Chimera marker file (.cmm) of the C-alpha trace (Angstrom):
<marker_set name="trace">
<marker id="1" x="179.977" y="167.079" z="69.299" r="1" g="1" b="0" radius="0.5"/>
<marker id="2" x="179.203" y="164.791" z="66.968" r="1" g="1" b="0" radius="0.5"/>
<marker id="3" x="178.575" y="161.601" z="69.442" r="1" g="1" b="0" radius="0.5"/>
<marker id="4" x="175.795" y="164.064" z="70.308" r="1" g="1" b="0" radius="0.5"/>
<marker id="5" x="173.795" y="163.694" z="67.180" r="1" g="1" b="0" radius="0.5"/>
<marker id="6" x="173.416" y="159.465" z="67.614" r="1" g="1" b="0" radius="0.5"/>
<marker id="7" x="172.108" y="160.042" z="71.227" r="1" g="1" b="0" radius="0.5"/>
<marker id="8" x="169.072" y="158.353" z="72.081" r="1" g="1" b="0" radius="0.5"/>
<marker id="9" x="167.815" y="161.503" z="74.057" r="1" g="1" b="0" radius="0.5"/>
<marker id="10" x="166.269" y="163.677" z="71.307" r="1" g="1" b="0" radius="0.5"/>
<marker id="11" x="166.961" y="166.654" z="74.180" r="1" g="1" b="0" radius="0.5"/>
<marker id="12" x="170.659" y="166.373" z="73.087" r="1" g="1" b="0" radius="0.5"/>
<marker id="13" x="170.228" y="165.419" z="69.387" r="1" g="1" b="0" radius="0.5"/>
<marker id="14" x="168.366" y="169.127" z="68.910" r="1" g="1" b="0" radius="0.5"/>
<marker id="15" x="170.739" y="170.954" z="71.031" r="1" g="1" b="0" radius="0.5"/>
<marker id="16" x="173.841" y="169.809" z="68.606" r="1" g="1" b="0" radius="0.5"/>
<marker id="17" x="172.001" y="169.925" z="66.175" r="1" g="1" b="0" radius="0.5"/>
<marker id="18" x="171.576" y="174.493" z="66.976" r="1" g="1" b="0" radius="0.5"/>
<marker id="19" x="175.122" y="174.434" z="68.384" r="1" g="1" b="0" radius="0.5"/>
<marker id="20" x="176.311" y="172.526" z="64.703" r="1" g="1" b="0" radius="0.5"/>
<marker id="21" x="174.278" y="175.246" z="62.425" r="1" g="1" b="0" radius="0.5"/>
<marker id="22" x="175.442" y="178.266" z="64.130" r="1" g="1" b="0" radius="0.5"/>
<marker id="23" x="178.791" y="177.109" z="63.852" r="1" g="1" b="0" radius="0.5"/>
<marker id="24" x="178.892" y="176.366" z="60.002" r="1" g="1" b="0" radius="0.5"/>
<marker id="25" x="177.056" y="180.048" z="59.975" r="1" g="1" b="0" radius="0.5"/>
<marker id="26" x="173.641" y="179.781" z="60.122" r="1" g="1" b="0" radius="0.5"/>
<marker id="27" x="171.334" y="182.429" z="61.500" r="1" g="1" b="0" radius="0.5"/>
<marker id="28" x="168.242" y="182.162" z="63.804" r="1" g="1" b="0" radius="0.5"/>
<marker id="29" x="165.699" y="182.206" z="60.915" r="1" g="1" b="0" radius="0.5"/>
<marker id="30" x="167.221" y="179.651" z="58.383" r="1" g="1" b="0" radius="0.5"/>
<marker id="31" x="168.098" y="177.081" z="62.240" r="1" g="1" b="0" radius="0.5"/>
<marker id="32" x="164.294" y="177.624" z="63.437" r="1" g="1" b="0" radius="0.5"/>
<marker id="33" x="163.274" y="176.386" z="59.764" r="1" g="1" b="0" radius="0.5"/>
<marker id="34" x="165.524" y="174.059" z="59.761" r="1" g="1" b="0" radius="0.5"/>
<marker id="35" x="165.344" y="172.638" z="62.830" r="1" g="1" b="0" radius="0.5"/>
<marker id="36" x="161.717" y="173.778" z="64.114" r="1" g="1" b="0" radius="0.5"/>
<marker id="37" x="162.281" y="175.239" z="66.747" r="1" g="1" b="0" radius="0.5"/>
<marker id="38" x="161.557" y="178.614" z="68.150" r="1" g="1" b="0" radius="0.5"/>
<marker id="39" x="164.239" y="181.665" z="67.566" r="1" g="1" b="0" radius="0.5"/>
<marker id="40" x="164.948" y="181.970" z="71.358" r="1" g="1" b="0" radius="0.5"/>
<marker id="41" x="165.356" y="178.302" z="72.367" r="1" g="1" b="0" radius="0.5"/>
<marker id="42" x="168.042" y="178.917" z="69.236" r="1" g="1" b="0" radius="0.5"/>
<marker id="43" x="169.722" y="182.079" z="71.300" r="1" g="1" b="0" radius="0.5"/>
<marker id="44" x="169.514" y="180.223" z="74.719" r="1" g="1" b="0" radius="0.5"/>
<marker id="45" x="171.120" y="176.778" z="73.569" r="1" g="1" b="0" radius="0.5"/>
<marker id="46" x="173.742" y="178.740" z="71.249" r="1" g="1" b="0" radius="0.5"/>
<marker id="47" x="174.528" y="181.304" z="74.736" r="1" g="1" b="0" radius="0.5"/>
<marker id="48" x="174.322" y="178.268" z="77.345" r="1" g="1" b="0" radius="0.5"/>
<marker id="49" x="177.122" y="176.298" z="74.661" r="1" g="1" b="0" radius="0.5"/>
<marker id="50" x="179.390" y="179.524" z="74.736" r="1" g="1" b="0" radius="0.5"/>
<marker id="51" x="179.343" y="180.105" z="78.574" r="1" g="1" b="0" radius="0.5"/>
<marker id="52" x="179.491" y="176.693" z="79.923" r="1" g="1" b="0" radius="0.5"/>
<marker id="53" x="180.482" y="174.618" z="77.006" r="1" g="1" b="0" radius="0.5"/>
<marker id="54" x="179.607" y="170.917" z="76.258" r="1" g="1" b="0" radius="0.5"/>
<marker id="55" x="177.251" y="170.382" z="79.684" r="1" g="1" b="0" radius="0.5"/>
<marker id="56" x="174.568" y="172.394" z="78.580" r="1" g="1" b="0" radius="0.5"/>
<marker id="57" x="174.231" y="169.911" z="75.801" r="1" g="1" b="0" radius="0.5"/>
<marker id="58" x="172.682" y="167.174" z="78.157" r="1" g="1" b="0" radius="0.5"/>
<marker id="59" x="169.187" y="167.115" z="79.965" r="1" g="1" b="0" radius="0.5"/>
<marker id="60" x="169.319" y="168.602" z="83.121" r="1" g="1" b="0" radius="0.5"/>
<marker id="61" x="166.914" y="168.190" z="85.886" r="1" g="1" b="0" radius="0.5"/>
<marker id="62" x="163.267" y="169.611" z="85.151" r="1" g="1" b="0" radius="0.5"/>
<marker id="63" x="162.482" y="170.237" z="88.546" r="1" g="1" b="0" radius="0.5"/>
<marker id="64" x="161.839" y="173.579" z="88.809" r="1" g="1" b="0" radius="0.5"/>
<marker id="65" x="164.583" y="176.296" z="90.794" r="1" g="1" b="0" radius="0.5"/>
<marker id="66" x="163.673" y="177.058" z="94.283" r="1" g="1" b="0" radius="0.5"/>
<marker id="67" x="162.823" y="180.979" z="94.335" r="1" g="1" b="0" radius="0.5"/>
<marker id="68" x="164.852" y="183.495" z="96.276" r="1" g="1" b="0" radius="0.5"/>
<marker id="69" x="163.337" y="185.206" z="98.772" r="1" g="1" b="0" radius="0.5"/>
<marker id="70" x="164.033" y="189.292" z="98.323" r="1" g="1" b="0" radius="0.5"/>
<marker id="71" x="164.543" y="190.968" z="100.759" r="1" g="1" b="0" radius="0.5"/>
<marker id="72" x="163.198" y="194.585" z="101.290" r="1" g="1" b="0" radius="0.5"/>
<marker id="73" x="160.749" y="193.970" z="98.860" r="1" g="1" b="0" radius="0.5"/>
<marker id="74" x="157.797" y="194.584" z="100.682" r="1" g="1" b="0" radius="0.5"/>
<marker id="75" x="155.823" y="197.319" z="99.722" r="1" g="1" b="0" radius="0.5"/>
<marker id="76" x="157.974" y="198.489" z="96.878" r="1" g="1" b="0" radius="0.5"/>
<link id1="1" id2="2" r="1" g="1" b="0" radius="0.2"/>
<link id1="2" id2="3" r="1" g="1" b="0" radius="0.2"/>
<link id1="3" id2="4" r="1" g="1" b="0" radius="0.2"/>
<link id1="4" id2="5" r="1" g="1" b="0" radius="0.2"/>
<link id1="5" id2="6" r="1" g="1" b="0" radius="0.2"/>
<link id1="6" id2="7" r="1" g="1" b="0" radius="0.2"/>
<link id1="7" id2="8" r="1" g="1" b="0" radius="0.2"/>
<link id1="8" id2="9" r="1" g="1" b="0" radius="0.2"/>
<link id1="9" id2="10" r="1" g="1" b="0" radius="0.2"/>
<link id1="10" id2="11" r="1" g="1" b="0" radius="0.2"/>
<link id1="11" id2="12" r="1" g="1" b="0" radius="0.2"/>
<link id1="12" id2="13" r="1" g="1" b="0" radius="0.2"/>
<link id1="13" id2="14" r="1" g="1" b="0" radius="0.2"/>
<link id1="14" id2="15" r="1" g="1" b="0" radius="0.2"/>
<link id1="15" id2="16" r="1" g="1" b="0" radius="0.2"/>
<link id1="16" id2="17" r="1" g="1" b="0" radius="0.2"/>
<link id1="17" id2="18" r="1" g="1" b="0" radius="0.2"/>
<link id1="18" id2="19" r="1" g="1" b="0" radius="0.2"/>
<link id1="19" id2="20" r="1" g="1" b="0" radius="0.2"/>
<link id1="20" id2="21" r="1" g="1" b="0" radius="0.2"/>
<link id1="21" id2="22" r="1" g="1" b="0" radius="0.2"/>
<link id1="22" id2="23" r="1" g="1" b="0" radius="0.2"/>
<link id1="23" id2="24" r="1" g="1" b="0" radius="0.2"/>
<link id1="24" id2="25" r="1" g="1" b="0" radius="0.2"/>
<link id1="25" id2="26" r="1" g="1" b="0" radius="0.2"/>
<link id1="26" id2="27" r="1" g="1" b="0" radius="0.2"/>
<link id1="27" id2="28" r="1" g="1" b="0" radius="0.2"/>
<link id1="28" id2="29" r="1" g="1" b="0" radius="0.2"/>
<link id1="29" id2="30" r="1" g="1" b="0" radius="0.2"/>
<link id1="30" id2="31" r="1" g="1" b="0" radius="0.2"/>
<link id1="31" id2="32" r="1" g="1" b="0" radius="0.2"/>
<link id1="32" id2="33" r="1" g="1" b="0" radius="0.2"/>
<link id1="33" id2="34" r="1" g="1" b="0" radius="0.2"/>
<link id1="34" id2="35" r="1" g="1" b="0" radius="0.2"/>
<link id1="35" id2="36" r="1" g="1" b="0" radius="0.2"/>
<link id1="36" id2="37" r="1" g="1" b="0" radius="0.2"/>
<link id1="37" id2="38" r="1" g="1" b="0" radius="0.2"/>
<link id1="38" id2="39" r="1" g="1" b="0" radius="0.2"/>
<link id1="39" id2="40" r="1" g="1" b="0" radius="0.2"/>
<link id1="40" id2="41" r="1" g="1" b="0" radius="0.2"/>
<link id1="41" id2="42" r="1" g="1" b="0" radius="0.2"/>
<link id1="42" id2="43" r="1" g="1" b="0" radius="0.2"/>
<link id1="43" id2="44" r="1" g="1" b="0" radius="0.2"/>
<link id1="44" id2="45" r="1" g="1" b="0" radius="0.2"/>
<link id1="45" id2="46" r="1" g="1" b="0" radius="0.2"/>
<link id1="46" id2="47" r="1" g="1" b="0" radius="0.2"/>
<link id1="47" id2="48" r="1" g="1" b="0" radius="0.2"/>
<link id1="48" id2="49" r="1" g="1" b="0" radius="0.2"/>
<link id1="49" id2="50" r="1" g="1" b="0" radius="0.2"/>
<link id1="50" id2="51" r="1" g="1" b="0" radius="0.2"/>
<link id1="51" id2="52" r="1" g="1" b="0" radius="0.2"/>
<link id1="52" id2="53" r="1" g="1" b="0" radius="0.2"/>
<link id1="53" id2="54" r="1" g="1" b="0" radius="0.2"/>
<link id1="54" id2="55" r="1" g="1" b="0" radius="0.2"/>
<link id1="55" id2="56" r="1" g="1" b="0" radius="0.2"/>
<link id1="56" id2="57" r="1" g="1" b="0" radius="0.2"/>
<link id1="57" id2="58" r="1" g="1" b="0" radius="0.2"/>
<link id1="58" id2="59" r="1" g="1" b="0" radius="0.2"/>
<link id1="59" id2="60" r="1" g="1" b="0" radius="0.2"/>
<link id1="60" id2="61" r="1" g="1" b="0" radius="0.2"/>
<link id1="61" id2="62" r="1" g="1" b="0" radius="0.2"/>
<link id1="62" id2="63" r="1" g="1" b="0" radius="0.2"/>
<link id1="63" id2="64" r="1" g="1" b="0" radius="0.2"/>
<link id1="64" id2="65" r="1" g="1" b="0" radius="0.2"/>
<link id1="65" id2="66" r="1" g="1" b="0" radius="0.2"/>
<link id1="66" id2="67" r="1" g="1" b="0" radius="0.2"/>
<link id1="67" id2="68" r="1" g="1" b="0" radius="0.2"/>
<link id1="68" id2="69" r="1" g="1" b="0" radius="0.2"/>
<link id1="69" id2="70" r="1" g="1" b="0" radius="0.2"/>
<link id1="70" id2="71" r="1" g="1" b="0" radius="0.2"/>
<link id1="71" id2="72" r="1" g="1" b="0" radius="0.2"/>
<link id1="72" id2="73" r="1" g="1" b="0" radius="0.2"/>
<link id1="73" id2="74" r="1" g="1" b="0" radius="0.2"/>
<link id1="74" id2="75" r="1" g="1" b="0" radius="0.2"/>
<link id1="75" id2="76" r="1" g="1" b="0" radius="0.2"/>
</marker_set>
């Protein structure tokens, strides 16, 4: 985690800042003021870290996810 704070990728640095601030007990509104992002971004990153671990800190693909066709949704 500490190594991520020295990353050349700004996204990784920001995500590490959010997770560490949360781990130190800072709440969402305080983190948003310190880091300069939305409360939803804080919730998303902290939740992803809790469910996926350190893998969520790395930048993922910016390619759009394909949508799945919904069966039986016609005429609903």
